[in-house]
C-alpha positions as CSV (number, residue, x, y, z in Angstrom):
1,M,5.7,-1.9,-9.3
2,S,3.8,-2.2,-5.8
3,Q,3.7,-5.4,-4.2
4,Y,-0.1,-4.5,-4.3
5,T,-0.5,-4.5,-8.2
6,A,-2.0,-6.9,-9.5
7,T,-2.3,-7.9,-12.8
8,V,-5.3,-7.8,-14.5
9,P,-6.5,-9.7,-18.0
10,S,-5.3,-7.4,-21.0
11,D,-8.8,-7.3,-22.6
12,G,-9.8,-4.0,-20.2
13,Q,-12.3,-6.0,-18.4
14,V,-11.1,-5.1,-15.2
15,R,-11.9,-1.5,-14.3
16,P,-8.7,0.4,-13.7
17,E,-10.3,2.2,-10.8
18,I,-11.1,-1.2,-9.2
19,R,-7.6,-2.2,-9.9
20,S,-6.4,0.7,-7.8
21,F,-8.5,0.4,-5.2
22,F,-6.9,-2.7,-4.3
23,E,-3.4,-1.3,-4.0
24,E,-4.7,1.1,-1.5
25,F,-6.6,-1.6,0.3
26,Y,-3.8,-3.9,0.8
27,K,-1.7,-1.2,1.8
28,I,-4.1,-0.3,4.7
29,S,-5.3,-4.3,5.7
30,D,-1.1,-4.4,6.3
31,S,-1.0,-1.8,8.7
32,A,-1.5,-2.6,12.4
33,G,-3.2,0.4,12.8
34,G,-5.9,2.5,10.8
35,H,-8.9,-0.4,12.0
36,E,-11.6,2.5,10.8
37,R,-9.8,3.4,7.9
38,Y,-9.9,-0.6,6.6
39,A,-13.5,-0.2,7.6
40,E,-14.1,2.8,5.1
41,F,-13.3,0.6,1.7
42,F,-16.8,-0.6,2.8
43,T,-20.1,0.5,2.2
44,K,-22.0,1.3,5.6
45,N,-23.7,-1.6,5.6
46,G,-21.2,-3.8,3.9
47,K,-21.0,-7.6,4.2
48,L,-17.0,-9.3,5.4
49,I,-17.0,-12.9,5.1
50,M,-13.2,-14.0,6.2
51,G,-13.3,-17.9,6.8
52,P,-16.0,-19.0,9.0
53,N,-16.5,-15.5,10.4
54,E,-19.1,-12.9,9.1
55,V,-19.7,-9.8,10.3
56,N,-22.6,-6.4,8.5
57,G,-21.9,-2.9,8.8
58,R,-18.6,-0.9,9.3
59,D,-19.1,-0.9,13.2
60,E,-18.7,-5.4,13.0
61,I,-16.1,-5.0,10.5
62,I,-13.8,-3.0,12.8
63,N,-13.9,-5.0,15.7
64,M,-13.1,-8.4,13.8
65,R,-10.4,-6.0,12.1
66,Y,-8.7,-5.8,15.3
67,G,-9.5,-9.6,15.6
68,M,-7.6,-10.3,12.5
69,W,-4.3,-8.2,14.6
70,E,-4.9,-10.3,17.9
71,K,-2.0,-12.4,17.1
72,V,0.0,-11.1,14.5
73,A,2.7,-8.2,14.4
74,K,2.9,-8.3,10.6
75,R,1.0,-8.9,7.7
76,S,2.2,-8.8,4.1
77,H,-0.6,-9.2,1.0
78,K,0.6,-10.0,-2.4
79,P,-2.2,-10.0,-4.5
80,E,-1.7,-11.5,-8.2
81,Q,-4.7,-11.7,-10.3
82,I,-7.7,-9.9,-10.0
83,Y,-10.6,-11.4,-12.4
84,A,-13.8,-9.4,-13.7
85,F,-17.1,-11.3,-14.6
86,G,-17.7,-9.3,-17.8
87,G,-16.5,-5.8,-18.8
88,G,-16.7,-3.0,-16.6
89,S,-18.6,-5.3,-13.6
90,D,-19.0,-4.5,-10.1
91,D,-18.0,-8.2,-9.4
92,V,-14.5,-9.5,-9.2
93,M,-12.3,-12.7,-8.0
94,L,-8.8,-12.1,-7.3
95,H,-6.1,-14.3,-5.7
96,G,-2.9,-13.9,-3.9
97,T,-0.6,-14.8,-1.2
98,V,-0.5,-13.4,2.4
99,A,2.2,-14.0,4.7
100,Y,2.5,-13.6,8.5
101,V,4.6,-12.5,11.2
102,L,3.1,-13.6,14.9
103,K,3.7,-11.7,17.7
104,D,5.6,-14.8,19.2
105,D,7.7,-14.5,16.1
106,K,6.5,-17.8,14.1
107,K,5.5,-16.9,10.6
108,T,3.6,-18.2,8.0
109,E,2.3,-17.8,4.5
110,T,-0.9,-18.8,2.8
111,V,-2.4,-18.5,0.1
112,W,-6.2,-16.9,-0.3
113,A,-9.3,-15.6,-2.5
114,A,-11.7,-13.5,-2.4
115,R,-14.9,-12.3,-4.5
116,A,-15.9,-8.4,-4.4
117,H,-18.8,-6.4,-5.2
118,F,-18.4,-2.7,-5.3
119,T,-20.8,0.0,-5.2
120,N,-20.7,3.7,-5.2
121,E,-21.8,5.3,-1.6
122,D,-20.6,8.5,-0.2
123,G,-19.5,9.6,-3.8
124,G,-16.8,7.3,-4.2
125,L,-16.3,2.8,-4.9
126,K,-17.0,0.9,-1.8
127,M,-17.5,-2.9,-1.5
128,D,-21.1,-4.2,-0.2
129,F,-19.6,-7.6,-0.6
130,Y,-15.8,-9.1,0.7
131,K,-15.7,-12.7,0.8
132,V,-12.1,-14.1,1.6
133,F,-11.3,-17.9,0.9
134,L,-8.3,-19.1,2.8
135,D,-6.5,-21.3,5.2
136,T,-7.7,-20.8,8.3
137,G,-5.0,-23.5,10.2
138,A,-2.2,-21.5,8.8
139,M,-1.6,-19.6,12.0
140,A,-1.7,-23.0,13.7
141,R,1.4,-24.7,11.5
142,A,3.1,-21.3,11.8
143,K,6.9,-21.7,12.3
């Protein structure tokens, strides 16, 4: 099983395509390149909120993504579980951990949670909303 495979409740409320979506999303998220590919997981006008930062649209998402890698040499997400807001819902919550190796060789790990909303755009599943809740001080405490 991939480190990106989150568990889902056995009641079938999380659609399989959403689980697969996040497996691919976190693989790309942990890749230092691929900023444009990362943005393609969002609708053209998708909203991304990460901690105190909020951006709208793929161009702003790409710019934020470059900033996310400014001090980071390596990132490793481990999503743990995905929950749906009812059967077949386009709204999900998920949580996991993320470990970082910074460019100064310091390391840190933190827990995160996220809410995502999905829609279809250009013939594929995309997020039009993704908000990540995480400890923004983790980088400052890196050892």
